[in-house]
C-alpha positions as CSV (number, residue, x, y, z in Angstrom):
1,X,-170.4,-29.5,-71.4
2,X,-168.9,-29.0,-74.9
3,X,-168.5,-31.6,-77.6
4,X,-164.8,-32.0,-78.6
5,X,-163.6,-30.7,-81.9
6,X,-160.6,-31.5,-84.1
7,X,-159.1,-28.2,-82.8
8,X,-159.4,-29.5,-79.2
9,X,-157.6,-32.7,-80.2
10,X,-154.8,-30.7,-81.8
11,X,-154.4,-28.6,-78.6
12,X,-154.4,-31.8,-76.5
13,X,-151.6,-33.2,-78.7
14,X,-149.6,-30.0,-78.4
15,X,-149.8,-30.4,-74.5
16,X,-148.9,-34.1,-74.4
17,X,-145.2,-34.3,-75.4
18,X,-144.1,-37.3,-73.4
19,X,-147.1,-39.6,-73.6
20,X,-149.8,-40.8,-76.0
21,X,-153.1,-39.4,-77.2
22,X,-155.5,-42.2,-78.4
23,X,-158.3,-41.2,-80.8
24,X,-158.9,-44.3,-82.9
25,X,-162.3,-45.7,-82.3
26,X,-160.9,-49.2,-81.4
27,X,-158.6,-47.7,-78.7
28,X,-161.4,-45.5,-77.3
29,X,-163.7,-48.5,-77.1
30,X,-161.3,-50.2,-74.8
31,X,-161.9,-47.3,-72.3
32,X,-165.7,-47.3,-72.7
33,X,-166.6,-49.8,-70.0
34,X,-165.7,-51.1,-66.5
35,X,-166.7,-54.0,-64.3
36,X,-170.3,-52.7,-64.1
37,X,-172.9,-51.9,-66.7
38,X,-173.1,-49.4,-69.6
39,X,-170.8,-48.5,-72.5
40,X,-169.8,-44.9,-73.1
41,X,-167.2,-43.9,-75.8
42,X,-164.7,-41.2,-74.8
43,X,-163.5,-38.7,-77.4
44,X,-159.9,-39.1,-76.5
45,X,-157.7,-41.2,-74.1
46,X,-154.5,-39.7,-72.7
47,X,-151.6,-41.8,-71.3
48,X,-148.8,-39.7,-69.7
49,X,-146.6,-40.1,-66.7
50,X,-146.1,-36.3,-66.5
51,X,-148.0,-34.6,-63.7
52,X,-147.4,-31.2,-65.4
53,X,-148.9,-32.4,-68.6
54,X,-152.0,-33.7,-66.8
55,X,-152.3,-30.4,-65.0
56,X,-152.1,-28.5,-68.2
57,X,-154.7,-30.8,-69.8
58,X,-157.1,-30.2,-66.8
59,X,-156.6,-26.4,-67.2
60,X,-157.5,-26.7,-70.8
61,X,-160.5,-28.9,-70.1
62,X,-161.8,-26.5,-67.4
63,X,-161.4,-23.6,-69.9
64,X,-163.2,-25.4,-72.7
65,X,-165.8,-27.2,-70.4
66,X,-164.6,-30.7,-71.5
67,X,-165.2,-33.6,-69.1
68,X,-162.2,-35.5,-67.6
69,X,-162.3,-39.0,-66.2
70,X,-159.5,-40.4,-64.2
71,X,-159.2,-44.2,-64.7
72,X,-157.0,-47.0,-63.2
73,X,-157.5,-50.6,-64.3
74,X,-161.3,-50.2,-64.5
75,X,-162.1,-53.1,-62.2
76,X,-164.8,-50.8,-60.6
77,X,-168.2,-52.4,-60.0
78,X,-170.2,-49.3,-59.7
79,X,-169.5,-47.3,-63.0
80,X,-166.9,-45.0,-61.4
81,X,-164.7,-44.3,-64.4
82,X,-167.3,-44.5,-67.2
83,X,-167.0,-41.5,-69.6
84,X,-170.8,-41.0,-69.5
85,X,-170.6,-37.5,-71.1
86,X,-167.8,-38.0,-73.6
87,X,-164.6,-36.0,-73.2
88,X,-161.1,-37.2,-72.1
89,X,-160.2,-40.3,-70.2
90,X,-156.8,-40.1,-68.3
91,X,-155.3,-43.6,-68.1
92,X,-153.5,-43.3,-64.8
93,X,-152.5,-47.0,-64.8
94,X,-149.3,-45.9,-66.7
95,X,-148.2,-43.9,-63.6
96,X,-146.7,-46.9,-61.9
97,X,-143.1,-46.0,-61.3
98,X,-143.1,-44.8,-57.7
99,X,-143.2,-47.3,-54.8
100,X,-141.0,-46.4,-51.9
101,X,-141.1,-47.9,-48.4
102,X,-139.8,-45.8,-45.5
103,X,-139.2,-48.2,-42.5
104,X,-138.4,-45.3,-40.2
105,X,-141.6,-43.3,-40.9
106,X,-143.7,-46.5,-41.5
107,X,-145.1,-45.1,-44.8
108,X,-145.2,-46.0,-48.4
109,X,-145.0,-43.3,-51.1
110,X,-146.7,-44.4,-54.3
111,X,-147.9,-43.2,-57.7
112,X,-151.6,-43.9,-58.6
113,X,-151.0,-46.7,-61.2
114,X,-149.1,-49.0,-58.8
115,X,-151.0,-52.3,-58.2
116,X,-152.2,-52.7,-54.6
117,X,-150.7,-56.2,-54.5
118,X,-147.3,-54.8,-55.2
119,X,-147.6,-52.5,-52.2
120,X,-148.5,-55.5,-50.1
121,X,-145.4,-57.4,-51.3
122,X,-143.1,-54.4,-50.9
123,X,-144.3,-53.8,-47.3
124,X,-144.1,-57.4,-46.3
125,X,-140.4,-57.6,-47.5
126,X,-139.7,-55.0,-44.7
127,X,-141.8,-56.8,-42.1
128,X,-144.6,-54.3,-42.5
129,X,-148.3,-54.5,-43.5
130,X,-150.5,-52.3,-45.7
131,X,-153.8,-53.6,-44.4
132,X,-156.5,-52.7,-47.1
133,X,-156.8,-55.8,-49.2
134,X,-159.6,-55.7,-51.8
135,X,-160.1,-59.1,-53.5
136,X,-159.1,-57.4,-56.8
137,X,-155.8,-56.2,-55.3
138,X,-153.8,-58.3,-57.9
139,X,-155.3,-56.2,-60.7
140,X,-156.6,-53.0,-59.1
141,X,-154.5,-49.8,-58.8
142,X,-154.0,-47.9,-55.6
143,X,-155.4,-44.8,-57.3
144,X,-158.7,-46.6,-58.0
145,X,-158.7,-48.0,-54.5
146,X,-158.4,-44.4,-53.1
147,X,-161.1,-43.1,-55.5
148,X,-163.6,-45.7,-54.3
149,X,-162.2,-45.9,-50.7
150,X,-161.9,-49.7,-51.1
151,X,-162.0,-52.2,-48.3
152,X,-161.5,-55.9,-48.3
153,X,-161.5,-58.8,-45.9
154,X,-159.2,-57.2,-43.4
155,X,-161.5,-54.1,-43.1
156,X,-163.1,-55.7,-40.0
157,X,-160.0,-55.2,-37.9
158,X,-157.9,-52.7,-39.8
159,X,-160.4,-50.4,-41.6
160,X,-160.5,-49.2,-45.2
161,X,-158.3,-47.3,-47.6
162,X,-159.0,-43.8,-46.2
163,X,-157.7,-45.0,-42.8
164,X,-154.2,-45.4,-44.3
165,X,-153.9,-42.4,-46.7
166,X,-152.2,-39.6,-44.8
167,X,-151.0,-37.4,-47.7
168,X,-151.8,-36.7,-51.3
169,X,-150.5,-34.8,-54.4
170,X,-153.6,-33.7,-56.3
171,X,-154.6,-31.9,-59.5
172,X,-157.6,-29.7,-58.7
173,X,-160.4,-29.3,-61.3
174,X,-158.9,-25.9,-62.2
175,X,-155.6,-27.5,-63.1
176,X,-153.5,-26.5,-60.0
177,X,-151.2,-29.0,-58.3
178,X,-151.7,-29.1,-54.5
179,X,-150.6,-31.2,-51.6
180,X,-152.7,-32.4,-48.7
181,X,-151.6,-34.0,-45.4
182,X,-148.1,-35.3,-45.3
183,X,-145.9,-38.0,-43.8
184,X,-147.0,-37.6,-40.2
185,X,-149.6,-39.9,-38.6
186,X,-150.9,-36.9,-36.6
187,X,-152.0,-33.9,-38.6
188,X,-154.9,-31.7,-37.5
189,X,-154.1,-28.6,-39.5
190,X,-157.4,-27.2,-40.8
191,X,-160.0,-29.3,-42.7
192,X,-159.0,-32.8,-43.6
193,X,-158.8,-32.5,-47.4
194,X,-157.1,-35.8,-47.7
195,X,-160.1,-37.7,-46.2
196,X,-162.4,-35.6,-48.4
197,X,-160.6,-36.7,-51.6
198,X,-160.3,-40.4,-50.7
199,X,-163.7,-41.9,-51.7
200,X,-164.8,-38.9,-53.8
201,X,-164.6,-41.2,-56.9
202,X,-162.6,-38.8,-59.0
203,X,-165.2,-36.0,-58.8
204,X,-163.0,-33.5,-56.9
205,X,-159.5,-34.0,-58.5
206,X,-156.9,-36.4,-59.8
207,X,-154.6,-38.1,-57.4
208,X,-151.0,-38.2,-58.7
209,X,-149.1,-39.3,-55.6
210,X,-150.0,-40.7,-52.1
211,X,-148.4,-41.3,-48.8
212,X,-149.8,-44.5,-47.1
213,X,-149.5,-45.4,-43.5
214,X,-148.0,-48.9,-42.8
215,X,-148.2,-51.1,-39.7
216,X,-145.8,-53.7,-38.2
217,X,-146.9,-57.2,-39.5
218,X,-148.5,-59.3,-36.8
219,X,-146.2,-62.2,-35.7
220,X,-148.7,-65.1,-36.3
221,X,-152.2,-65.9,-37.6
222,X,-154.7,-68.8,-37.4
223,X,-157.7,-69.8,-39.5
224,X,-161.0,-71.2,-38.4
225,X,-163.8,-72.6,-40.6
226,X,-167.3,-73.0,-39.0
227,X,-170.0,-74.9,-40.9
228,X,-173.7,-74.1,-40.4
229,X,-177.0,-75.6,-41.5
230,X,-178.7,-72.2,-41.3
231,X,-177.6,-68.9,-42.9
232,X,-179.3,-67.0,-40.1
233,X,-177.4,-69.0,-37.5
234,X,-174.2,-68.1,-39.2
235,X,-175.2,-64.4,-39.0
236,X,-175.8,-64.9,-35.2
237,X,-172.4,-66.5,-34.7
238,X,-170.8,-63.4,-36.3
239,X,-172.5,-61.1,-33.8
240,X,-171.7,-63.4,-30.9
241,X,-168.0,-63.6,-31.7
242,X,-167.7,-59.8,-32.0
243,X,-169.7,-59.2,-28.9
244,X,-167.3,-61.5,-26.9
245,X,-164.5,-59.1,-27.6
246,X,-162.7,-61.1,-30.2
247,X,-161.7,-59.0,-33.2
248,X,-160.6,-61.2,-36.1
249,X,-158.5,-59.8,-39.0
250,X,-161.0,-61.4,-41.4
251,X,-164.5,-62.8,-41.0
252,X,-165.9,-64.0,-44.3
253,X,-169.3,-65.6,-45.1
254,X,-170.2,-68.0,-47.9
255,X,-173.7,-69.2,-48.4
256,X,-174.7,-72.6,-50.0
257,X,-174.9,-71.2,-53.5
258,X,-171.3,-69.9,-53.3
259,X,-170.0,-73.1,-51.7
260,X,-171.5,-75.2,-54.4
261,X,-170.3,-72.9,-57.2
262,X,-166.7,-73.0,-55.9
263,X,-166.7,-76.8,-55.5
264,X,-168.0,-77.2,-59.1
265,X,-165.4,-74.8,-60.3
266,X,-162.4,-76.3,-58.3
267,X,-163.1,-79.1,-55.8
268,X,-161.6,-78.1,-52.4
269,X,-163.5,-80.4,-50.1
270,X,-166.1,-77.8,-49.0
271,X,-169.3,-79.0,-47.4
272,X,-171.8,-78.5,-50.2
273,X,-174.8,-79.6,-48.1
274,X,-174.1,-76.7,-45.6
275,X,-176.3,-73.6,-45.7
276,X,-173.3,-71.4,-44.9
277,X,-169.7,-71.3,-43.7
278,X,-167.8,-68.7,-41.8
279,X,-164.1,-68.2,-42.4
280,X,-162.1,-66.5,-39.6
281,X,-158.5,-65.3,-39.6
282,X,-157.2,-64.3,-36.2
283,X,-153.8,-62.6,-35.9
284,X,-151.5,-61.4,-33.1
285,X,-149.2,-63.1,-30.5
286,X,-149.1,-66.9,-30.9
287,X,-150.0,-67.5,-27.2
288,X,-153.1,-65.3,-27.3
289,X,-154.2,-66.8,-30.6
290,X,-154.6,-70.3,-29.1
291,X,-157.1,-68.9,-26.6
292,X,-159.0,-66.9,-29.2
293,X,-159.3,-69.8,-31.6
294,X,-160.8,-72.0,-28.9
295,X,-163.2,-69.3,-27.8
296,X,-164.4,-68.5,-31.4
297,X,-164.9,-72.2,-32.0
298,X,-167.0,-72.6,-28.8
299,X,-169.1,-69.6,-29.6
300,X,-169.9,-70.9,-33.1
301,X,-170.9,-74.3,-31.6
302,X,-173.2,-72.5,-29.1
303,X,-175.3,-71.1,-31.9
304,X,-175.5,-74.2,-34.0
305,X,-172.3,-74.8,-35.9
306,X,-172.3,-78.4,-36.9
307,X,-168.5,-78.6,-37.6
308,X,-165.4,-76.6,-36.9
309,X,-162.3,-77.0,-39.1
310,X,-158.9,-75.6,-38.1
311,X,-156.2,-75.8,-40.8
312,X,-152.9,-77.2,-39.3
313,X,-150.3,-75.7,-41.7
314,X,-149.7,-72.8,-44.1
315,X,-150.8,-74.9,-47.2
316,X,-154.1,-75.8,-45.5
317,X,-154.8,-72.2,-44.5
318,X,-154.1,-71.1,-48.1
319,X,-156.6,-73.7,-49.4
320,X,-159.3,-72.3,-47.1
321,X,-158.8,-68.7,-48.2
322,X,-158.5,-69.8,-51.8
323,X,-162.1,-71.0,-51.6
324,X,-163.3,-67.5,-50.7
325,X,-161.2,-65.9,-53.5
326,X,-162.7,-68.3,-56.1
327,X,-166.3,-67.3,-55.4
328,X,-166.4,-64.5,-58.0
329,X,-164.9,-66.5,-60.9
330,X,-166.9,-69.6,-59.9
331,X,-170.4,-68.0,-60.0
332,X,-170.0,-66.5,-63.5
333,X,-169.8,-70.0,-64.9
334,X,-173.5,-70.5,-63.9
335,X,-174.7,-67.5,-66.0
336,X,-172.7,-64.9,-67.9
337,X,-173.8,-61.7,-66.1
338,X,-172.9,-61.0,-62.5
339,X,-174.3,-58.0,-60.5
340,X,-172.0,-57.6,-57.6
341,X,-173.4,-55.5,-54.7
342,X,-172.0,-54.6,-51.3
343,X,-174.9,-53.4,-49.2
344,X,-173.6,-53.0,-45.6
345,X,-175.6,-53.2,-42.3
346,X,-174.7,-52.8,-38.7
347,X,-173.2,-56.1,-37.4
348,X,-176.2,-56.7,-35.1
349,X,-178.5,-56.7,-38.1
350,X,-176.6,-59.4,-40.1
351,X,-179.1,-62.1,-39.2
352,X,-182.1,-59.9,-40.3
353,X,-180.3,-58.9,-43.5
354,X,-179.6,-62.6,-44.3
355,X,-183.3,-63.3,-43.8
356,X,-184.3,-60.3,-46.0
357,X,-181.9,-61.5,-48.8
358,X,-183.5,-64.9,-48.8
359,X,-187.0,-63.3,-49.1
360,X,-185.9,-61.1,-52.0
361,X,-184.3,-64.1,-53.8
362,X,-187.6,-66.1,-53.5
363,X,-189.9,-63.1,-54.3
364,X,-188.2,-62.2,-57.6
365,X,-187.0,-65.8,-58.4
366,X,-183.4,-64.7,-59.0
367,X,-180.2,-66.7,-58.6
368,X,-178.8,-64.8,-55.5
369,X,-175.5,-65.7,-54.0
370,X,-174.5,-64.3,-50.7
371,X,-170.9,-64.0,-49.5
372,X,-168.7,-61.2,-48.2
373,X,-167.0,-59.5,-45.3
374,X,-169.6,-60.4,-42.8
375,X,-167.7,-59.3,-39.8
376,X,-168.1,-55.6,-40.6
377,X,-171.6,-56.2,-42.0
378,X,-170.4,-55.7,-45.6
379,X,-172.2,-58.5,-47.4
380,X,-171.9,-59.1,-51.1
381,X,-175.2,-60.2,-52.5
382,X,-174.5,-61.2,-56.1
383,X,-177.2,-61.9,-58.6
384,X,-176.2,-64.3,-61.4
385,X,-178.2,-63.7,-64.6
386,X,-178.1,-63.3,-68.4
387,X,-178.4,-59.7,-69.6
388,X,-179.8,-60.9,-72.9
389,X,-182.9,-62.1,-71.1
390,X,-184.9,-58.9,-70.8
391,X,-187.6,-60.4,-68.6
392,X,-185.1,-61.8,-66.1
393,X,-183.2,-58.4,-66.0
394,X,-186.4,-56.6,-65.1
395,X,-186.8,-58.9,-62.1
396,X,-183.1,-58.4,-61.2
397,X,-183.5,-54.6,-61.3
398,X,-186.4,-54.9,-58.8
399,X,-184.4,-57.3,-56.6
400,X,-181.3,-55.0,-56.5
401,X,-183.5,-52.0,-55.6
402,X,-185.1,-54.0,-52.8
403,X,-181.6,-55.1,-51.5
404,X,-180.6,-51.4,-51.3
405,X,-183.8,-50.5,-49.5
406,X,-183.4,-53.4,-47.0
407,X,-179.9,-52.3,-46.2
408,X,-180.9,-48.7,-45.5
409,X,-184.0,-49.7,-43.5
410,X,-181.8,-51.8,-41.3
411,X,-179.6,-48.8,-40.5
412,X,-177.0,-49.6,-43.1
413,X,-175.5,-48.1,-46.2
414,X,-175.7,-48.5,-50.0
415,X,-172.0,-49.2,-50.3
416,X,-169.3,-50.5,-48.0
417,X,-166.5,-50.5,-50.6
418,X,-167.6,-50.5,-54.2
419,X,-168.6,-46.9,-54.4
420,X,-171.6,-45.1,-55.8
421,X,-170.7,-44.3,-59.4
422,X,-173.6,-44.5,-61.8
423,X,-175.1,-47.7,-60.4
424,X,-176.2,-46.5,-57.0
425,X,-176.7,-42.8,-57.7
426,X,-180.5,-43.1,-58.0
427,X,-180.7,-44.4,-54.4
428,X,-178.5,-41.7,-52.8
429,X,-181.4,-39.5,-51.5
430,X,-182.9,-42.6,-49.8
431,X,-179.9,-42.9,-47.6
432,X,-178.7,-39.3,-47.1
433,X,-182.0,-37.4,-47.4
434,X,-182.5,-34.4,-49.7
435,X,-180.5,-32.0,-47.4
436,X,-177.6,-34.4,-46.9
437,X,-177.3,-34.9,-50.6
438,X,-177.5,-31.2,-51.3
439,X,-174.6,-30.5,-48.8
440,X,-172.5,-33.0,-50.9
441,X,-173.5,-31.3,-54.1
442,X,-172.4,-27.9,-52.7
443,X,-168.9,-29.3,-52.0
444,X,-168.7,-30.5,-55.6
445,X,-169.9,-27.2,-57.0
446,X,-167.3,-25.2,-55.0
447,X,-164.4,-27.5,-55.9
448,X,-165.4,-28.1,-59.5
449,X,-167.6,-25.1,-60.6
450,X,-167.6,-26.2,-64.2
451,X,-168.4,-29.8,-63.4
452,X,-165.7,-31.2,-65.6
453,X,-164.3,-33.8,-63.1
454,X,-165.9,-37.2,-63.6
455,X,-169.4,-35.9,-64.2
456,X,-172.4,-38.1,-64.0
457,X,-171.2,-39.9,-60.8
458,X,-172.5,-40.1,-57.3
459,X,-175.2,-37.4,-57.8
460,X,-178.4,-38.7,-59.6
461,X,-179.7,-37.0,-62.7
462,X,-183.4,-36.0,-62.5
463,X,-185.5,-39.1,-63.0
464,X,-182.4,-41.4,-63.2
465,X,-183.2,-45.1,-62.5
466,X,-181.2,-48.2,-62.1
467,X,-180.8,-49.8,-65.5
468,X,-179.1,-53.1,-66.0
469,X,-180.8,-54.3,-69.2
């Protein structure tokens, strides 16, 4: 890696003819952080809509051994876009002009800076559905979603981002523009490079266009809220419903701490004395839904649900799902720092994971809030703390490490949707093993021999540890 010089800046400016090159410290500082921890100042920030200019910049960066960091809206919770080794940040949020829906092919063609929520709206206008729905979709870009392979509440039934990306235009780390996949749902020609790129966190190239698969929108949906006096019982209800052959579109869990936080933030009539609530959304044919709603309610009661609430109209349904959306803004009113994790376990292990989280909370005396996409085992244990309190942050670091360990020991994974970035890199070998991690490194070395593309992510540096303070 080379430090950038004034000659480098001059060459960058000669390449970027249609966009902007930001070098003032105040501008660069705006690109030094994301939704996680750590501040790293880039040497330059480039904003251009021109794929050719970006490709020329990557060629230049590869020749000069200068790091390149693709970035969307920087809502990332794992450190994905942080410019940890200096160099150039490419602000791809400006590439937001392309959003086409093809009803005949059931695809959307998009540029990386398009907001995910705008894809949802455009698809719905045509009676179609783009299923991946991260809770940040109103502010996150589709490019960032593809980099991190984002999920969301609908992941239970419909899968995650990689399940819907069928074609890409990509700038390789050597500055070539290539295409992978295409507009066909079936494509088994050679290695699946599209799937390799989605979820690679910007370490293998820069996505400049994508083809997304769409589905017909289900004709109806119903919502169920089940109230429990035990978090572990709520976990058992989740397993029971899924084992019965019911596949909800969404199945969300909120523990007591998150229920109380939301009610204090915006009173919605949630049961603050409950240990947990489960929120279900079932979609499909109206006649089938009536049966499924009754069956899900009965199964929840059979494992100890004390109350079942079924909203009767669109407004009431929206109120229930608003409660889940408000958890994140609500909990940061308690303390200023939020560590948002997404350790994921097999569905059958949800009750055990809930029990482990309660033990970790008590062992380290941390303010742990549990919510998330419980139907696919993707829990979001959030720790609310104050990063200026060094002693508290040491306890938090230990608790987070133990959360990761618990997930892996229960047959789960470090990340269901937030990615690895810098935050989880120190734990990669624990999940993958030394050989598994080395196989991933070999892919990176072949694709990016000079290691210019988003360096410092996914793969741990020697001796690297989780640092939040």
